[in-house]
Structure formats: structure tokens, C-alpha cells
C-alpha positions as CSV (number, residue, x, y, z in Angstrom):
1,G,-70.6,8.7,11.3
2,Y,-72.3,6.8,14.1
3,I,-71.3,7.2,17.9
4,Y,-71.1,3.4,18.3
5,S,-70.2,0.7,15.8
6,G,-73.2,0.6,13.5
7,S,-75.7,2.9,15.3
8,N,-76.3,5.9,17.4
9,T,-78.5,3.8,19.5
10,I,-76.3,1.6,21.7
11,D,-78.9,-1.1,22.4
12,D,-79.1,-1.9,18.6
13,V,-75.4,-2.8,18.4
14,A,-73.8,-3.5,21.9
15,W,-73.9,-5.6,25.0
16,Y,-73.1,-3.1,27.8
17,D,-74.1,-2.6,31.5
18,Q,-77.6,-1.7,30.9
19,N,-78.6,-4.8,28.9
20,S,-76.0,-7.5,29.4
21,E,-77.0,-8.9,32.8
22,N,-73.3,-8.5,33.6
23,K,-72.2,-11.3,31.4
24,L,-70.8,-12.1,27.9
25,H,-73.3,-13.0,25.2
26,H,-72.9,-15.1,22.0
27,V,-71.1,-13.1,19.3
28,G,-73.3,-11.8,16.4
29,A,-76.5,-11.6,18.3
30,K,-76.7,-7.8,18.0
31,Q,-77.0,-5.7,14.7
32,P,-73.7,-5.5,12.7
33,N,-72.1,-2.2,11.5
34,E,-72.0,-0.8,7.9
35,L,-69.3,-3.5,7.0
36,G,-71.3,-6.4,8.4
37,I,-69.0,-6.6,11.5
38,Y,-70.6,-7.5,14.8
39,D,-69.7,-6.5,18.4
40,M,-67.1,-3.8,17.9
41,S,-68.9,-1.9,20.5
42,G,-69.5,-4.0,23.6
43,N,-69.5,-7.7,24.8
44,A,-65.7,-7.8,25.3
45,W,-62.9,-5.3,25.2
46,E,-60.5,-6.2,22.2
47,W,-56.7,-6.0,22.3
48,C,-54.9,-3.9,19.7
49,H,-51.4,-4.4,18.6
50,D,-50.2,-0.9,19.5
51,W,-48.4,0.3,22.5
52,H,-50.2,3.3,23.9
53,A,-49.0,6.9,23.2
54,P,-50.7,10.2,22.7
55,Y,-52.1,10.7,19.2
56,P,-49.8,12.6,16.8
57,T,-51.2,15.8,15.3
58,T,-49.8,15.1,11.8
59,H,-51.3,13.0,9.1
60,Q,-50.4,9.3,9.5
61,Y,-49.9,6.7,6.8
62,N,-50.5,3.0,7.8
63,P,-49.7,3.9,11.5
64,L,-48.5,0.9,13.7
65,G,-48.2,2.9,17.0
66,P,-44.9,3.4,18.9
67,E,-42.1,0.9,18.4
68,V,-41.7,0.5,22.2
69,G,-43.9,1.2,25.2
70,K,-44.1,1.4,28.8
71,V,-44.7,-1.2,31.5
72,V,-46.1,0.2,34.9
73,G,-45.6,-2.2,37.6
74,K,-46.5,-5.6,35.9
75,R,-49.0,-4.0,33.6
76,Y,-48.4,-3.5,29.9
77,L,-49.6,-0.2,28.5
78,R,-51.0,-1.6,25.2
79,V,-54.3,-0.3,23.8
80,F,-57.6,-2.1,23.8
81,R,-60.9,-0.8,22.4
82,G,-64.6,-1.4,22.2
83,G,-66.0,-1.4,25.7
84,S,-67.5,-4.5,27.4
85,Y,-70.7,-6.0,29.1
86,G,-69.8,-4.3,32.4
87,Y,-69.2,-0.8,31.3
88,E,-71.5,2.2,30.7
89,A,-72.3,3.5,27.2
90,A,-69.5,6.2,27.1
91,Y,-66.8,3.5,27.0
92,H,-68.4,2.0,23.8
93,Q,-68.0,4.9,21.6
94,N,-65.9,4.4,18.5
95,A,-63.2,6.9,19.5
96,F,-62.7,5.6,23.1
97,R,-59.4,3.8,23.9
98,D,-58.2,2.3,27.1
99,I,-54.7,1.3,28.1
100,T,-54.2,-0.4,31.5
101,G,-54.9,-4.0,31.0
102,P,-54.0,-7.1,33.1
103,E,-50.7,-8.4,33.9
104,P,-49.0,-10.3,31.0
105,D,-49.6,-13.8,32.4
106,K,-53.2,-13.1,33.5
107,G,-56.4,-12.2,31.8
108,T,-59.8,-10.7,32.8
109,A,-63.3,-12.0,32.1
110,N,-64.2,-9.0,29.9
111,L,-61.0,-8.7,27.7
112,G,-60.8,-10.6,24.4
113,L,-59.5,-10.0,20.8
114,R,-60.4,-9.9,17.1
115,L,-58.1,-11.2,14.3
116,V,-57.2,-9.3,11.1
117,L,-55.6,-10.7,7.9
118,S,-53.8,-8.8,5.3
119,D,-53.6,-10.7,2.0
120,E,-52.3,-7.9,-0.1
121,V,-48.8,-6.5,0.5
122,N,-47.4,-3.7,-1.6
123,F,-43.8,-4.7,-2.0
124,E,-43.0,-1.7,-4.2
125,T,-43.2,0.9,-1.4
126,I,-42.1,-0.3,2.0
127,H,-43.0,1.9,5.0
128,V,-40.6,1.7,7.9
129,N,-42.3,4.1,10.1
130,D,-44.7,7.1,9.7
131,T,-42.1,9.3,8.0
132,L,-39.7,6.9,6.3
133,S,-40.3,4.7,3.3
134,F,-38.2,3.2,0.3
135,H,-38.9,1.6,-3.0
136,M,-38.4,-1.9,-4.3
137,M,-38.3,-2.7,-8.1
138,D,-39.9,-5.8,-9.4
139,V,-37.6,-8.2,-11.3
140,K,-39.3,-10.9,-13.2
141,G,-37.5,-14.3,-13.4
142,G,-35.6,-15.2,-16.5
143,T,-32.6,-16.7,-18.0
144,F,-29.3,-14.9,-18.8
145,M,-25.5,-15.4,-19.2
146,M,-23.8,-14.8,-15.9
147,G,-20.2,-13.7,-15.9
148,A,-17.8,-12.2,-18.4
149,M,-17.4,-13.5,-21.9
150,E,-14.0,-15.1,-22.9
151,G,-13.0,-12.2,-25.0
152,D,-13.5,-9.5,-22.4
153,K,-10.0,-8.2,-21.7
154,Q,-11.2,-6.1,-18.7
155,A,-12.5,-9.3,-16.9
156,H,-10.7,-11.0,-14.0
157,N,-10.4,-14.7,-13.9
158,N,-13.0,-15.1,-11.3
159,E,-15.7,-13.7,-13.6
160,K,-15.3,-16.6,-16.0
161,P,-16.4,-18.7,-17.6
162,A,-19.8,-17.2,-18.6
163,H,-22.6,-19.6,-17.8
164,Q,-26.4,-19.8,-18.3
165,V,-28.3,-19.0,-15.1
166,T,-32.1,-19.3,-14.8
167,L,-34.0,-17.7,-12.0
168,T,-37.4,-19.4,-11.9
169,Y,-39.0,-16.9,-9.5
170,D,-39.8,-13.2,-9.4
171,Y,-38.3,-11.0,-6.9
172,Y,-37.9,-7.4,-5.7
173,I,-34.7,-5.5,-5.2
174,G,-34.1,-2.1,-3.8
175,Q,-34.4,0.8,-6.2
176,T,-31.5,2.5,-4.4
177,E,-28.8,1.4,-2.1
178,V,-29.6,1.5,1.6
179,T,-29.4,5.0,2.8
180,Q,-28.0,6.2,6.1
181,A,-31.6,7.4,7.1
182,L,-32.9,3.9,6.5
183,W,-30.0,2.2,8.4
184,Q,-30.4,4.6,11.3
185,A,-34.1,3.9,11.6
186,V,-33.5,0.2,11.6
187,M,-30.2,-0.4,13.4
188,G,-30.1,2.7,15.8
189,N,-26.6,3.6,14.6
190,N,-24.6,4.8,11.6
191,P,-21.2,3.2,10.8
192,S,-20.6,5.5,7.8
193,T,-17.4,7.6,7.3
194,M,-19.2,10.2,5.0
195,I,-22.4,11.4,6.7
196,G,-25.8,12.4,5.1
197,D,-29.2,11.0,5.4
198,N,-29.6,10.4,1.6
199,L,-26.0,9.1,1.1
200,P,-25.6,5.3,1.0
201,V,-24.6,3.8,4.2
202,N,-21.0,2.7,4.1
203,N,-18.3,1.0,6.1
204,V,-20.7,-2.0,6.6
205,L,-19.6,-5.5,7.7
206,W,-21.3,-8.5,6.0
207,E,-22.5,-9.7,9.4
208,D,-24.1,-6.3,10.1
209,A,-25.6,-6.2,6.6
210,D,-27.2,-9.7,7.2
211,A,-28.5,-8.5,10.6
212,F,-30.0,-5.3,9.0
213,T,-32.1,-7.5,6.7
214,K,-33.4,-9.5,9.6
215,R,-34.3,-6.5,11.7
216,L,-35.9,-4.8,8.7
217,S,-37.9,-8.0,8.1
218,L,-39.2,-8.0,11.8
219,L,-40.0,-4.3,11.3
220,T,-42.0,-4.5,8.2
221,G,-43.3,-8.0,8.1
222,C,-41.6,-8.6,4.9
223,S,-38.8,-11.3,4.4
224,F,-35.8,-9.2,3.3
225,H,-32.4,-10.7,2.4
226,L,-29.1,-9.8,0.8
227,P,-29.4,-10.5,-2.9
228,T,-27.7,-13.6,-4.2
229,E,-24.9,-12.9,-6.6
230,A,-27.2,-14.1,-9.5
231,E,-30.1,-11.9,-8.2
232,W,-27.7,-8.9,-8.1
233,E,-26.1,-9.4,-11.6
234,F,-29.4,-10.1,-13.2
235,A,-31.0,-7.0,-11.8
236,A,-27.9,-5.0,-12.7
237,R,-28.0,-6.1,-16.3
238,G,-31.5,-5.0,-16.6
239,G,-33.3,-8.4,-16.2
240,N,-35.5,-9.3,-19.1
241,K,-35.3,-5.8,-20.3
242,S,-31.4,-5.9,-20.7
243,Q,-29.9,-4.1,-23.6
244,G,-26.5,-5.8,-23.0
245,Y,-24.8,-2.7,-21.5
246,L,-21.4,-2.9,-20.0
247,Y,-22.4,-0.9,-16.9
248,A,-25.8,-1.0,-15.1
249,G,-27.9,1.1,-17.6
250,S,-25.4,2.3,-20.1
251,N,-22.1,1.8,-22.1
252,N,-21.2,5.3,-20.9
253,I,-20.2,5.1,-17.2
254,Q,-20.6,8.9,-16.7
255,E,-24.3,8.5,-17.2
256,V,-24.9,5.8,-14.5
257,A,-22.1,5.7,-11.9
258,W,-20.2,7.6,-9.3
259,Y,-16.7,6.3,-9.5
260,G,-13.1,7.4,-9.1
261,S,-13.1,9.9,-11.9
262,N,-16.3,11.9,-11.2
263,S,-17.2,11.4,-7.5
264,G,-15.1,14.1,-6.0
265,N,-13.5,11.3,-3.7
266,T,-16.8,10.8,-1.7
267,T,-20.1,9.0,-1.8
268,Q,-23.0,10.9,-3.5
269,P,-26.8,11.0,-2.8
270,V,-28.5,7.8,-4.1
271,G,-30.5,8.0,-7.2
272,T,-28.8,11.1,-8.8
273,K,-27.4,9.3,-11.9
274,Q,-29.4,7.6,-14.7
275,P,-31.2,4.3,-13.7
276,N,-30.8,1.1,-15.6
277,E,-33.5,-0.6,-17.7
278,L,-35.5,-1.7,-14.6
279,G,-35.4,1.7,-13.1
280,I,-32.8,0.7,-10.6
281,Y,-30.0,3.2,-9.5
282,D,-26.3,3.0,-8.6
283,M,-25.7,-0.6,-9.4
284,S,-22.4,0.5,-11.0
285,G,-20.6,2.8,-8.5
286,N,-21.2,4.8,-5.3
287,V,-20.7,2.0,-2.9
288,I,-19.9,-1.8,-3.5
289,E,-22.8,-3.9,-2.4
290,W,-22.8,-7.1,-0.4
291,C,-24.3,-10.3,-1.7
292,S,-25.4,-13.2,0.3
293,D,-23.1,-15.8,-1.4
294,W,-19.8,-17.1,-0.2
295,L,-17.3,-16.9,-3.0
296,G,-16.8,-19.8,-5.2
297,P,-15.4,-20.5,-8.8
298,Y,-17.8,-20.2,-11.7
299,S,-18.6,-23.4,-13.6
300,A,-19.6,-23.5,-17.3
301,E,-22.6,-25.7,-16.4
302,A,-26.0,-24.1,-16.5
303,Q,-27.5,-23.2,-13.2
304,V,-30.9,-22.9,-11.7
305,N,-31.5,-20.5,-8.8
306,P,-27.9,-20.7,-7.6
307,I,-27.1,-19.4,-4.1
308,G,-23.3,-20.0,-4.1
309,P,-21.3,-22.5,-2.0
310,A,-22.7,-23.7,1.3
311,T,-19.5,-22.4,3.2
312,G,-16.5,-20.4,2.4
313,A,-13.9,-17.9,3.6
314,Y,-15.0,-15.0,1.7
315,H,-18.3,-13.2,0.9
316,V,-19.0,-11.7,-2.5
317,Y,-19.6,-8.0,-3.1
318,C,-20.4,-6.4,-6.4
319,G,-20.9,-3.0,-8.2
320,G,-18.0,-0.8,-8.1
321,C,-17.6,2.4,-5.9
322,W,-16.8,6.0,-5.5
323,Y,-13.0,5.7,-5.6
324,L,-12.4,2.8,-8.0
325,P,-11.8,2.8,-11.7
326,A,-14.3,2.2,-14.4
327,N,-13.4,-1.5,-15.1
328,V,-14.5,-2.4,-11.5
329,C,-18.1,-0.9,-12.2
330,R,-18.9,-3.4,-14.9
331,C,-22.0,-5.6,-14.3
332,T,-19.9,-8.8,-14.2
333,H,-17.2,-7.7,-11.8
334,R,-17.1,-9.4,-8.6
335,R,-14.9,-9.0,-5.4
336,Q,-14.6,-10.8,-2.1
337,T,-13.6,-10.2,1.4
338,T,-14.2,-11.8,4.9
339,A,-17.5,-11.2,6.7
340,G,-15.9,-9.2,9.4
341,Y,-14.4,-6.7,7.0
342,G,-15.9,-3.2,6.3
343,E,-14.4,-0.2,4.8
344,A,-15.5,3.2,3.3
345,A,-16.3,1.5,-0.1
346,V,-18.8,-1.1,1.1
347,G,-22.6,-0.8,1.6
348,L,-25.6,-2.9,0.6
349,R,-28.9,-3.1,-1.3
350,V,-31.8,-5.3,0.0
351,A,-34.0,-8.0,-1.9
352,L,-37.1,-9.9,-1.1
353,R,-39.2,-12.6,-2.6
354,E,-42.8,-13.1,-2.1
355,K,-43.6,-16.0,0.0
356,I,-44.2,-19.2,-2.1
357,E,-46.3,-22.0,-0.7
358,P,-44.6,-25.4,-1.2
359,E,-46.0,-28.2,-3.0
360,A,-47.4,-31.2,-1.0
361,V,-45.8,-34.3,-2.4
362,D,-47.6,-37.6,-1.8
363,L,-45.1,-40.2,-0.8
364,G,-47.8,-42.8,0.2
365,L,-47.3,-42.0,4.0
366,S,-49.7,-40.8,6.7
367,V,-49.0,-37.1,5.6
368,K,-47.8,-35.4,2.5
369,W,-44.3,-33.7,2.6
370,A,-43.4,-30.3,1.3
371,N,-41.0,-30.0,-1.5
372,F,-38.9,-27.3,0.2
373,N,-38.2,-25.8,3.6
374,I,-39.9,-22.9,5.2
375,G,-38.5,-19.6,3.9
376,A,-37.1,-21.3,0.9
377,F,-38.0,-20.6,-2.7
378,D,-36.9,-24.0,-4.2
379,P,-36.0,-27.5,-3.0
380,T,-32.2,-26.8,-2.8
381,H,-32.5,-23.5,-0.7
382,Y,-31.9,-23.9,2.9
383,G,-34.7,-21.5,4.0
384,D,-35.0,-20.0,7.4
385,Y,-33.9,-21.4,10.8
386,F,-36.0,-21.5,13.8
387,A,-35.3,-22.3,17.6
388,W,-37.6,-25.1,18.9
389,G,-41.0,-23.4,19.6
390,E,-40.2,-20.1,18.0
391,T,-42.0,-19.0,14.8
392,E,-39.6,-16.3,13.4
393,P,-35.9,-16.5,12.4
394,K,-33.6,-14.2,14.1
395,E,-30.0,-12.7,14.2
396,T,-28.6,-14.7,17.2
397,Y,-29.5,-18.2,18.5
398,S,-28.7,-18.5,22.3
399,W,-30.3,-19.0,25.7
400,A,-30.3,-15.2,26.0
401,T,-32.6,-14.9,23.0
402,Y,-34.6,-18.1,23.4
403,K,-38.4,-17.3,23.8
404,W,-39.3,-20.0,26.3
405,C,-36.7,-19.3,29.1
406,Q,-35.4,-16.4,31.1
407,G,-31.9,-16.4,29.8
408,T,-30.6,-19.8,31.0
409,A,-31.2,-23.5,30.5
410,N,-32.9,-24.0,33.9
411,T,-35.4,-21.2,33.7
412,F,-37.9,-22.6,31.2
413,T,-41.3,-20.8,31.0
414,K,-43.0,-23.4,28.8
415,Y,-42.4,-27.0,27.5
416,C,-40.8,-28.2,30.7
417,S,-41.2,-31.6,32.3
418,N,-38.9,-31.1,35.4
419,S,-39.6,-28.4,37.9
420,Q,-35.8,-28.2,38.6
421,Y,-35.6,-26.5,35.1
422,G,-38.4,-24.0,35.4
423,N,-42.1,-23.8,35.1
424,A,-43.3,-27.5,34.8
425,D,-46.2,-27.8,32.4
426,Y,-45.3,-31.3,31.1
427,K,-45.8,-30.3,27.5
428,T,-43.8,-32.2,24.9
429,T,-45.5,-31.2,21.8
430,L,-45.6,-27.6,20.4
431,D,-48.9,-25.8,20.7
432,P,-50.3,-24.6,17.3
433,E,-49.3,-21.0,17.8
434,D,-45.7,-22.1,18.4
435,D,-45.5,-24.3,15.3
436,A,-43.6,-22.3,12.6
437,A,-45.2,-24.1,9.8
438,I,-48.8,-23.4,11.0
439,V,-47.9,-19.8,11.6
440,H,-46.2,-19.2,8.2
441,L,-48.2,-21.4,5.9
442,G,-51.6,-22.0,7.6
443,G,-54.2,-24.4,6.2
444,D,-53.3,-28.0,6.8
445,W,-49.5,-27.4,7.0
446,R,-47.7,-28.0,10.2
447,M,-44.3,-29.3,11.5
448,P,-43.7,-33.1,11.3
449,T,-43.6,-35.1,14.6
450,I,-40.4,-37.2,15.1
451,E,-42.5,-40.3,14.4
452,E,-43.5,-38.9,11.0
453,W,-39.7,-38.4,10.3
454,M,-39.1,-42.1,11.2
455,E,-42.0,-43.1,9.0
456,L,-40.3,-41.2,6.2
457,K,-36.9,-42.9,7.0
458,Q,-38.3,-46.3,7.1
459,N,-40.6,-46.3,4.1
460,C,-38.5,-44.4,1.5
461,A,-35.1,-44.9,-0.2
462,W,-32.6,-42.2,0.9
463,K,-29.7,-41.3,-1.5
464,K,-26.9,-38.7,-1.2
465,I,-26.9,-36.3,-4.3
466,T,-25.8,-32.9,-5.2
467,I,-28.1,-30.5,-7.1
468,N,-26.9,-27.1,-8.2
469,G,-23.8,-27.5,-6.0
470,I,-26.0,-28.2,-2.9
471,T,-25.6,-31.6,-1.2
472,G,-28.5,-33.4,0.4
473,C,-30.6,-36.6,0.2
474,Q,-33.0,-37.5,-2.5
475,V,-35.9,-39.3,-0.6
476,T,-37.8,-41.6,-3.1
477,A,-41.1,-43.3,-2.1
478,K,-42.3,-46.6,-3.4
479,N,-44.8,-44.8,-5.6
480,G,-41.9,-43.1,-7.4
481,N,-42.5,-39.6,-5.9
482,S,-39.6,-37.9,-4.2
483,I,-38.4,-34.8,-2.3
484,F,-34.9,-33.3,-1.8
485,L,-33.6,-32.5,1.7
486,P,-30.6,-30.2,1.6
487,R,-27.9,-30.7,4.3
488,A,-28.6,-27.1,5.7
489,G,-26.7,-27.4,9.0
490,L,-27.9,-25.4,11.9
491,R,-27.5,-22.0,13.5
492,M,-26.0,-21.3,16.9
493,S,-25.1,-17.8,18.1
494,N,-24.8,-15.9,14.7
495,I,-23.0,-18.9,13.0
496,L,-24.2,-21.2,10.3
497,Y,-22.7,-24.6,11.4
498,A,-22.1,-27.8,9.3
499,A,-23.9,-26.7,6.2
500,D,-23.5,-29.0,3.2
501,S,-22.2,-31.7,5.5
502,V,-24.9,-32.4,8.0
503,G,-28.7,-32.1,7.9
504,Y,-30.6,-31.2,11.1
505,Y,-34.5,-31.0,10.7
506,A,-36.8,-29.9,13.5
507,S,-39.8,-31.9,14.8
508,S,-42.9,-30.7,16.7
509,N,-42.4,-33.0,19.6
510,H,-39.8,-34.0,22.1
511,L,-39.3,-37.8,22.8
512,P,-39.0,-38.9,26.5
513,E,-36.0,-41.1,25.6
514,F,-33.9,-38.0,25.2
515,S,-33.6,-37.1,28.9
516,H,-31.9,-33.7,28.5
517,E,-34.6,-31.1,29.6
518,D,-32.9,-28.4,27.6
519,Y,-32.9,-30.4,24.3
520,A,-35.5,-31.0,21.6
521,S,-35.8,-33.9,19.1
522,Y,-34.8,-33.6,15.5
523,M,-34.0,-35.7,12.4
524,L,-30.2,-36.0,11.6
525,M,-28.6,-36.8,8.2
526,Y,-25.0,-37.5,8.2
527,D,-23.3,-39.4,5.3
528,S,-25.4,-42.5,5.0
529,S,-26.8,-42.3,8.5
530,I,-30.4,-41.2,9.0
531,S,-31.4,-41.2,12.6
532,K,-33.5,-39.4,15.3
533,S,-31.5,-37.3,17.8
534,S,-31.8,-34.3,20.1
535,A,-30.0,-30.9,20.2
536,V,-30.1,-27.8,22.4
537,R,-33.5,-26.1,22.0
538,Y,-32.1,-22.7,21.2
539,Y,-30.2,-23.9,18.1
540,G,-31.7,-22.6,14.9
541,L,-32.9,-25.6,12.7
542,P,-34.6,-25.6,9.2
543,I,-38.1,-27.0,9.1
544,R,-39.7,-29.2,6.3
545,P,-43.4,-29.0,6.7
546,V,-45.9,-31.7,6.3
547,Y,-49.4,-31.3,4.9
548,D,-52.0,-33.2,6.8
549,D,-55.3,-33.1,5.0
550,I,-56.5,-36.4,6.4
551,P,-59.6,-35.7,8.6
552,D,-59.5,-36.4,12.2
553,P,-61.8,-39.4,12.8
554,C,-63.0,-37.7,16.0
555,L,-64.3,-34.7,13.8
556,V,-66.1,-36.8,11.2
557,V,-69.8,-36.5,11.5
558,K,-72.0,-39.2,9.8
559,V,-75.2,-37.8,8.2
560,N,-78.0,-40.2,7.4
């Protein structure tokens, strides 16, 4: 209960106006607090994440501060704490908070920061804000027979043939369908035709469902996605606890589903029927649920981590709904429609996978190469897409959303070598904080340079192959080790372009030979052609990280 961080005597723990000689001091020179942390009172003010707002009077659970804040003049009203070397003792009390701060492109001599790292994430309860949370259910990976058996007379042709599917990873899926309260909190609107906070959101377009997962990811720091069709059916069947039921949790549809014969011709509050073997509700009935996959015919061949075709005309949804008959509510039933179609039957459920660090594959080159892309969960998965110099995927890729310009191609604020295009800083290589591989993976991972891509091209054998229906290149080194690069296309606006036919892979640097100021260098795979090229910076490209664990000779210290 000390007044200052570690003591009631400020001189024990802080550099402030009475002992600092009006200057910063080496960190850790004063007494630490009870947790062994230094300088949380004094030396330099420390930025916090939060926008400023008056404290609420109610109990708070994992508060993050307001979602938006104020800018007064050119000053951001974000919070900083702790006091500094030039301020009197009262400013160093644990409870004191300040809010003014410098202009965003400037600093002050007494304002710094402290980093925090959270290495434990509870994926089972997701807090969206101080009053709204939802639950995710753990689904362990496993092997199952996907689709309807040949003798199932209720099955449609697109449910056959039944085929073995293995999911090699664990994942989480929503315990319930997305409610209207959750949708409203994330999207700021409600497209539903039947209104109620605890009713499933309905009348949802696939494009909006996909956008919802991206916004929810940014809001919570978790990587949500629409479930793949395989993830959806495995969870609906009960995963590794499956009892082989016809519907999700029972052979008696009345126990587990709101459908045409019992719903009263309307959606019903989520989670009011019996759950399935995994504790998941409403996977048969209430609303049909979007999946991430494009529709494609089933094959009798065994599949590992299938994600559906690379492109298509229709997206898949599953699960039956409040006005359809019982046969549509079976676990194997699948329907399809265009991404721009929404009607009263259609909603969604979210899924997420824990981040998996890729394996560093030794190809006998100057760096090791990851065995899959950032945001992927296996070598065939496309993963996430990033504009050049940005570290998070997003809904729309355009100049209007590009981080390093002011809305157009001639207003660059960073990475510009021509003053006619903006602020000329002459940087052609990404700073570490703008390298998506460093930000997401840390350690010795980073994005490859275009020179390292060329080294990969010139010293390995490249062969076009297809794995699990995904086309790409098998890249084999002279030592026999190999990696697979899927032809993941790119994203522009909100469209995935040229997936399965062209591979575009980002690099961390821009070559002078590509004279377009608004372009960035990348590696291009097209048919048998592998070459370096350049593309508009705001395009979203996949990233294949490299692992650079070779010591910098400038940092090697010889000890006698």
C-alpha cells in the first residue's frame, strides 16, 4: 500500500525534481518495488495504451480503456503515468495519471515507455468490452469420416462421397452462434430481421461475416476466422467425443435444434436447446452458419487440413435453420450461395486457432526458411495477407487504408525516396517494427529480402505440384530438404485475386531497379516462371518468414 512504487519515501525509489539534477538517470539505479520492478515512479513518464476517460464507478474486468478518444489541437489525449525527473513528488504517486502529451510526430525529453508481454491467453472466454463476453469451446484435432455415407437416403449428392479427414491441429469454436449483441458491439450495426440481443444475428452476407471476424480479431487480439467446412462438421459431430448422432448432439432433433416444426417461425435465443458432445449449442438449426470454404465437390481421397477450393462461385454454409425441415439439420448437410447473398436464415459462428510457430527448414542457404506462411497452420494454408510495411491483416486493401500514406499514392509518410511522392526519408528496407514476421513471431524470425528470395530461386529446384487440392511449388534444396509455397494470390480492395494460379510473396526491401515509387518488390511464381517483380504497396501479400540465427560478425566479441 505504498504511496510511490515501492516505498512511502520517494527518494528510495524515484528520480524526481529534488534529486535528479534535472536529467534522466540510468534505469534500475533506485530501489525496486515489491515485484522487483524499477522506476515506476520517476525518471521518465511512461505511455499507456489507453485513451483518457474518467474512471467508471463499476467493477471492471480486464479494462482496456475507451475504444476511441479525443484529439485536442494536435495533441492525443492518451494516458501516461509515473512522473519524471523534472516533476515534484505529488506527480509520482501510484494513482496519479496525466493525459496531455506531445504532438503525434514529436516527443519530449521526459516521456518514455515500458513494454508488457502477455504469454497466457484464455481462449475459452473472450472479453469484447467491460460488459460483453462470449465462450469458445476447445476442439482437439482428430480423424473422422466427413460427408454422408452411401446408404443415407436423406443425403444430397453434394454430401458424397464420405471421405477421411484429419485435422492435425487443435482449435476453438464458438459455443453459440454469434448473437446480435456481439455483432452490434463489433460492427456497430444489426442486419437482423428478428430483433433481440440474445438471438443469433441473421441476414448476414458472407463478406460481412468475414469482415466481422477481422474486426473481432483487432478488438480482442485473437485471430478469429470463419470455420472451414471440415472444422465445422468435425465440431458438429462432437469431435473426438462423437457418438455418431444424426444431428449435432442427438438423434432426436427436438432435443438439439430449432427448426421448421418447433421454432414458431422465428429464431430463438442461443443456447436454449441441448448441447452436443463438446458442449456446443445450435449446430443443428436456429440459423445456417457460414463457412470459409468455396464450394467444391467431395473426393473419396483422404484429406489433411482441407480448406476447400482456392476460388469458386459459391460459399458453403451449414447447420439447418428455424424454418427448414429436419433433413437439412443433419451434421453432413451443406448448402451454398454467393458471397453477396444474405437472408433471414443465415448467420455465423466464429473459430480460432492458437498461433503456431513455423519450423525453420535448413536449405543450406544464408538463412533458414519457414515451412508455412504467417497466419497459416500448415504448409498448404495461404495464411494472412499484409500490405508492405504493415503488420496486421485487414478487411480492405487500398490507398485509403494504407498505413504509410495520407490516402493517395503521392502522399507517403514513410519509405519514400522522391519528395514528389511525399516525405522523402530514403528508406528502402522495412524498420523492424514494420516487419510483420518480427512482430508476429519475434526471436530470429523476419521477412526475407528480395536478395534472399533470389538465393532461394537460384540454389533450389522448383517444381509445380498440388497438395490437398492446393497448387504451389515444391522448393527442394541440394541437401534434400524442401518447403512448399502455395500460390496464394494477393488481396486488393476486399477481393482475393489469382489464388491457385499465381504466387506473390513479399520481401522486406525495395529494389532501386523498380522505379515506381508506389511499388514494393516481391517474388513472383507463375507457371514455370520464378522471378523478382514489384507491385502496388497497398496490395495484401502473403509472407513466408526466414529464420536468421547466424550471428552478426559486428556483434561477435572475442574473449581471451
